[in-house]
N, CA, C and O of each residue as an XYZ file, in Angstrom:
464
protein
N     102.121    109.117     48.441
C     102.970    109.105     47.231
C     104.355    108.769     47.450
O     104.355    107.560     47.221
N     105.339    109.038     47.702
C     106.722    108.665     47.933
C     107.576    109.762     47.709
O     107.137    110.910     47.765
N     108.865    109.491     47.437
C     109.820    110.402     47.192
C     109.628    111.014     45.894
O     109.346    110.293     44.937
N     109.760    112.362     45.746
C     109.670    113.060     44.515
C     110.752    112.717     43.631
O     111.913    113.016     43.914
N     110.399    112.028     42.443
C     111.547    111.559     41.601
C     111.540    112.323     40.276
O     112.159    111.868     39.314
N     110.868    113.457     40.198
C     111.042    114.279     39.063
C     112.398    114.949     38.846
O     113.132    115.207     39.800
N     112.725    115.231     37.573
C     114.024    115.866     37.282
C     113.726    117.362     37.027
O     113.747    117.791     35.874
N     113.456    118.145     38.054
C     113.166    119.493     37.845
C     114.326    120.395     37.454
O     115.488    120.003     37.563
N     114.018    121.572     37.010
C     115.109    122.561     36.631
C     115.997    122.841     37.822
O     117.187    123.111     37.662
N     115.377    122.773     39.125
C     116.184    123.052     40.255
C     117.314    122.082     40.491
O     118.293    122.406     41.164
N     117.181    120.883     39.933
C     118.119    119.841     40.067
C     119.194    119.772     38.948
O     119.967    118.817     38.871
N     119.215    120.744     38.146
C     120.231    120.823     37.029
C     121.295    121.927     37.097
O     121.032    123.031     37.575
N     122.402    121.634     36.650
C     123.431    122.724     36.477
C     123.349    123.346     35.172
O     123.381    122.630     34.171
N     123.243    124.632     35.073
C     122.978    125.156     33.757
C     124.148    126.223     33.349
O     124.616    126.240     32.210
N     124.532    127.015     34.271
C     125.417    128.070     34.010
C     126.923    127.657     33.990
O     127.365    126.781     34.734
N     127.661    128.332     33.108
C     129.016    127.978     32.943
C     129.787    128.142     34.289
O     130.707    127.373     34.564
N     129.408    129.145     35.121
C     130.007    129.339     36.469
C     129.784    128.187     37.262
O     130.689    127.756     37.976
N     128.539    127.579     37.204
C     128.367    126.458     38.052
C     129.253    125.244     37.665
O     129.801    124.565     38.533
N     129.377    124.993     36.360
C     130.241    123.972     35.888
C     131.636    124.235     36.287
O     132.259    123.341     36.860
N     132.227    125.454     36.023
C     133.534    125.799     36.400
C     133.830    125.639     37.868
O     134.922    125.202     38.235
N     132.898    125.977     38.703
C     133.164    125.896     40.176
C     133.308    124.374     40.605
O     134.044    124.047     41.536
N     132.579    123.486     39.888
C     132.638    122.074     40.237
C     133.991    121.468     39.767
O     134.621    120.696     40.490
N     134.424    121.850     38.513
C     135.619    121.383     37.991
C     136.880    121.980     38.754
O     137.924    121.331     38.815
N     136.759    123.174     39.305
C     137.761    123.919     40.019
C     137.957    123.222     41.419
O     139.047    123.265     41.990
N     136.863    122.577     41.951
C     136.981    121.905     43.269
C     137.869    120.704     43.211
O     138.379    120.329     44.267
N     138.109    120.071     42.127
C     138.870    119.018     41.828
C     138.760    117.791     42.729
O     139.727    117.258     43.274
N     137.499    117.395     42.831
C     137.149    116.125     43.467
C     136.541    115.267     42.427
O     135.725    115.802     41.677
N     136.826    113.991     42.269
C     136.193    113.234     41.305
C     136.196    111.780     41.606
O     137.080    111.320     42.330
N     135.254    111.011     41.093
C     135.239    109.546     41.212
C     135.200    108.991     39.846
O     134.399    109.425     39.018
N     136.088    107.988     39.563
C     136.295    107.504     38.175
C     135.739    106.106     38.065
O     136.049    105.248     38.890
N     134.895    105.856     37.026
C     134.384    104.585     36.644
C     134.969    104.092     35.399
O     135.967    104.643     34.934
N     134.399    103.062     34.810
C     134.862    102.468     33.630
C     134.740    103.465     32.413
O     135.721    103.650     31.693
N     133.614    104.071     32.192
C     133.422    105.000     31.176
C     133.212    106.399     31.560
O     133.433    107.307     30.759
N     132.785    106.617     32.777
C     132.388    107.927     33.218
C     133.246    108.376     34.378
O     133.868    107.562     35.061
N     133.275    109.713     34.601
C     133.989    110.255     35.743
C     132.967    111.239     36.400
O     132.422    112.057     35.658
N     132.689    111.225     37.620
C     131.800    112.144     38.338
C     132.681    113.172     39.041
O     133.504    112.800     39.877
N     132.536    114.383     38.740
C     133.148    115.505     39.388
C     132.095    115.970     40.417
O     130.911    116.013     40.079
N     132.502    116.336     41.717
C     131.453    116.746     42.625
C     132.122    117.887     43.554
O     133.333    118.045     43.701
N     131.110    118.639     44.142
C     131.391    119.891     44.940
C     130.292    119.984     45.845
O     129.167    119.953     45.345
N     130.414    120.103     47.196
C     129.337    120.330     48.085
C     128.558    121.621     47.831
O     129.173    122.628     47.477
N     127.222    121.637     47.996
C     126.541    122.915     47.776
C     125.707    123.198     49.040
O     125.588    122.357     49.931
N     125.157    124.368     49.081
C     124.314    124.799     50.295
C     122.880    124.636     49.977
O     122.071    125.145     50.753
N     122.466    124.006     48.958
C     121.055    123.982     48.579
C     120.238    122.904     49.193
O     119.010    122.933     49.115
N     120.919    121.897     49.837
C     120.058    120.793     50.429
C     119.713    119.755     49.500
O     119.073    118.796     49.933
N     120.053    119.802     48.236
C     119.778    118.771     47.280
C     120.873    118.639     46.231
O     121.592    119.605     45.971
N     121.008    117.532     45.657
C     122.008    117.315     44.726
C     121.544    117.933     43.303
O     120.352    117.907     42.994
N     122.438    118.442     42.521
C     122.199    118.975     41.153
C     123.162    118.323     40.212
O     124.297    118.016     40.578
N     122.712    118.109     38.987
C     123.406    117.400     37.992
C     123.737    118.119     36.738
O     122.874    118.849     36.249
N     124.951    117.986     36.137
C     125.337    118.407     34.826
C     125.889    117.146     34.124
O     126.422    116.235     34.758
N     125.741    117.137     32.834
C     126.242    115.918     32.017
C     127.104    116.517     30.942
O     126.684    117.493     30.319
N     128.306    115.987     30.678
C     129.143    116.438     29.550
C     129.488    115.217     28.805
O     129.986    114.281     29.430
N     129.269    115.116     27.482
C     129.545    113.977     26.615
C     130.239    114.598     25.391
O     129.602    115.286     24.593
N     131.552    114.347     25.254
C     132.337    114.910     24.153
C     132.125    114.220     22.843
O     131.986    112.998     22.819
N     132.095    114.911     21.796
C     131.970    114.289     20.460
C     133.181    113.468     20.145
O     133.089    112.526     19.358
N     134.270    113.770     20.702
C     135.526    112.963     20.427
C     135.337    111.610     21.001
O     135.967    110.690     20.480
N     134.520    111.353     22.048
C     134.430    110.007     22.750
C     133.133    109.320     22.188
O     133.030    108.093     22.215
N     132.208    110.074     21.711
C     130.922    109.420     21.271
C     130.628    110.178     19.957
O     130.036    111.255     20.030
N     130.986    109.710     18.831
C     130.913    110.494     17.586
C     129.473    110.678     17.242
O     129.134    111.799     16.861
N     128.542    109.693     17.326
C     127.167    109.857     16.959
C     126.289    110.552     17.868
O     126.363    110.292     19.069
N     125.457    111.413     17.433
C     124.612    112.187     18.292
C     123.663    111.252     19.109
O     123.384    111.531     20.275
N     123.172    110.148     18.491
C     122.310    109.214     19.306
C     122.987    108.538     20.361
O     122.352    108.161     21.346
N     124.282    108.336     20.246
C     125.024    107.709     21.337
C     125.254    108.739     22.454
O     125.152    108.363     23.622
N     125.557    110.010     22.167
C     125.761    111.074     23.182
C     124.427    111.227     23.821
O     124.370    111.360     25.043
N     123.326    111.218     23.080
C     122.032    111.447     23.777
C     121.641    110.300     24.648
O     120.991    110.511     25.671
N     122.009    109.079     24.292
C     121.753    107.913     25.118
C     122.456    107.965     26.375
O     121.851    107.733     27.422
N     123.802    108.278     26.360
C     124.576    108.388     27.594
C     123.916    109.431     28.429
O     123.722    109.175     29.617
N     123.541    110.608     27.924
C     123.010    111.545     28.815
C     121.664    111.137     29.399
O     121.376    111.413     30.564
N     120.843    110.480     28.587
C     119.517    110.028     29.123
C     119.744    109.048     30.203
O     119.045    109.120     31.214
N     120.728    108.063     30.082
C     120.892    107.155     31.083
C     121.386    107.802     32.376
O     120.919    107.447     33.458
N     122.318    108.741     32.278
C     122.791    109.432     33.458
C     121.713    110.199     34.190
O     121.629    110.206     35.418
N     120.845    110.882     33.332
C     119.795    111.665     33.977
C     118.780    110.800     34.672
O     118.266    111.139     35.738
N     118.486    109.613     34.015
C     117.453    108.731     34.666
C     117.959    108.080     35.871
O     117.167    107.899     36.795
N     119.275    107.672     35.993
C     119.836    107.126     37.149
C     119.901    108.214     38.277
O     119.687    107.937     39.458
N     120.196    109.400     37.854
C     120.231    110.514     38.877
C     118.827    110.736     39.405
O     118.672    110.859     40.620
N     117.791    110.795     38.575
C     116.442    111.066     38.959
C     115.986    110.069     39.986
O     115.313    110.450     40.944
N     116.335    108.762     39.825
C     115.915    107.784     40.690
C     116.507    107.841     42.091
O     115.859    107.512     43.085
N     117.838    108.297     42.132
C     118.669    108.266     43.339
C     118.933    109.629     43.990
O     119.558    109.694     45.049
N     118.482    110.673     43.390
C     118.731    112.007     43.763
C     118.481    112.272     45.332
O     119.295    112.900     46.008
N     117.316    111.754     45.840
C     117.003    112.037     47.206
C     117.974    111.442     48.159
O     118.163    111.944     49.267
N     118.652    110.274     47.704
C     119.603    109.658     48.603
C     120.978    110.171     48.565
O     121.835    109.798     49.366
N     121.192    111.048     47.609
C     122.517    111.539     47.386
C     122.815    112.678     48.332
O     121.871    113.365     48.721
N     124.040    112.938     48.736
C     124.408    114.143     49.599
C     124.261    115.431     48.732
O     124.379    115.364     47.509
N     124.002    116.601     49.375
C     123.752    117.864     48.661
C     125.075    118.320     47.959
O     125.845    119.118     48.493
N     125.280    117.790     46.790
C     126.450    118.177     45.985
C     126.006    118.604     44.572
O     124.944    118.237     44.071
N     126.892    119.399     43.977
C     126.742    119.721     42.611
C     127.658    118.620     41.855
O     128.847    118.469     42.135
N     127.015    117.906     40.919
C     127.703    116.754     40.182
C     127.789    117.071     38.768
O     126.850    117.613     38.186
N     128.929    116.743     38.162
C     129.012    116.719     36.798
C     129.595    115.326     36.316
O     130.725    114.930     36.600
N     128.718    114.674     35.588
C     129.146    113.389     35.116
C     129.606    113.518     33.692
O     128.882    113.957     32.799
N     130.901    113.095     33.513
C     131.589    113.352     32.200
C     132.101    112.065     31.617
O     132.721    111.260     32.312
N     131.849    111.872     30.369
C     132.386    110.718     29.639
C     133.812    110.819     29.512
O     134.286    111.870     29.081
N     134.693    109.686     29.891
C     136.058    109.920     29.738
C     136.662    108.695     28.963
O     137.876    108.601     28.781
N     135.837    107.837     28.551
C     136.362    106.675     27.701
C     135.415    106.400     26.552
O     134.221    106.597     26.777
N     135.789    105.958     25.314
C     134.840    105.724     24.204
C     133.888    104.661     24.665
O     134.234    103.731     25.393
N     132.681    104.840     24.212
C     131.606    103.894     24.484
C     131.096    103.019     23.370
O     130.046    102.380     23.442
N     131.961    103.031     22.268
C     131.584    102.419     21.102
C     131.131    100.900     21.246
O     130.183    100.484     20.580
N     131.728    100.197     22.004
C     131.434     98.744     22.220
C     130.536     98.482     23.505
O     130.138     97.361     23.818
N     130.285     99.559     24.162
C     129.534     99.394     25.453
C     128.057     99.173     25.265
O     127.461     99.792     24.383
N     127.456     98.346     26.029
C     125.923     98.193     25.981
C     125.274     99.106     26.932
O     125.905     99.687     27.815
N     123.996     99.230     26.743
C     123.242    100.138     27.780
C     123.444     99.655     29.175
O     123.619    100.476     30.075
N     123.431     98.312     29.422
C     123.598     97.743     30.747
C     124.997     98.102     31.304
O     125.111     98.378     32.498
N     125.985     98.106     30.535
C     127.295     98.452     31.000
C     127.360     99.903     31.394
O     127.948    100.231     32.425
N     126.772    100.791     30.602
C     126.775    102.216     31.020
C     125.897    102.434     32.233
O     126.258    103.192     33.134
N     124.755    101.783     32.268
C     123.860    101.868     33.518
C     124.611    101.445     34.728
O     124.569    102.150     35.736
N     125.320    100.306     34.697
C     126.001     99.799     35.810
C     127.123    100.823     36.263
O     127.296    101.080     37.454
N     127.867    101.388     35.262
C     128.904    102.402     35.576
C     128.350    103.542     36.356
O     128.864    103.899     37.417
N     127.211    104.166     35.790
C     126.533    105.270     36.475
C     126.120    104.908     37.842
O     126.419    105.643     38.783
N     125.408    103.747     38.019
C     124.907    103.259     39.375
C     126.055    103.119     40.361
O     125.887    103.461     41.531
N     127.255    102.614     39.922
C     128.285    102.461     40.816
C     128.933    103.803     41.183
O     129.326    103.981     42.336
N     129.050    104.686     40.311
C     129.468    106.035     40.596
C     128.632    106.733     41.658
O     129.164    107.313     42.604
N     127.304    106.670     41.486
C     126.313    107.274     42.408
C     126.446    106.617     43.770
O     126.470    107.309     44.788
N     126.536    105.258     43.808
C     126.708    104.517     45.104
C     127.915    104.971     45.836
O     127.880    105.246     47.036
N     129.014    105.049     45.084
C     130.321    105.575     45.684
C     130.159    106.995     46.199
O     130.651    107.339     47.273
N     129.428    107.856     45.379
C     129.196    109.208     45.905
C     128.444    109.298     47.203
O     128.717    110.128     48.069
N     127.425    108.350     47.302
C     126.646    108.407     48.571
C     127.462    108.174     49.838
O     127.113    108.598     50.940
N     128.550    107.485     49.614
C     129.469    107.145     50.836
C     130.408    108.285     51.079
O     131.041    108.282     52.134
N     130.580    109.317     50.170
C     131.474    110.388     50.342
C     130.961    111.293     51.391
O     131.595    112.301     51.701
């Protein structure tokens, strides 16, 4: 079979404390639309949280699309990422962005994170 590419509950950040600890660590990589905050963890695998503010993506379908794209990219590359807790946050409006542009932004962030 190959590498497990499921997006299990164990690969998600859920609690406020988990999010707070990543933001408090103050390490981030910035892309065109997204910013990836990260913090090493002791779990042996990467975990993901996604934050998409209404201020930057007014419509729910756009917010959901951004989250879906980020989760899908993470699911594909998780095994190759270092064991970090990640929060991918929207930092620029995506009104005129295409799916391909958002996909490229996420892929570039994860590639840069692999090098960290």
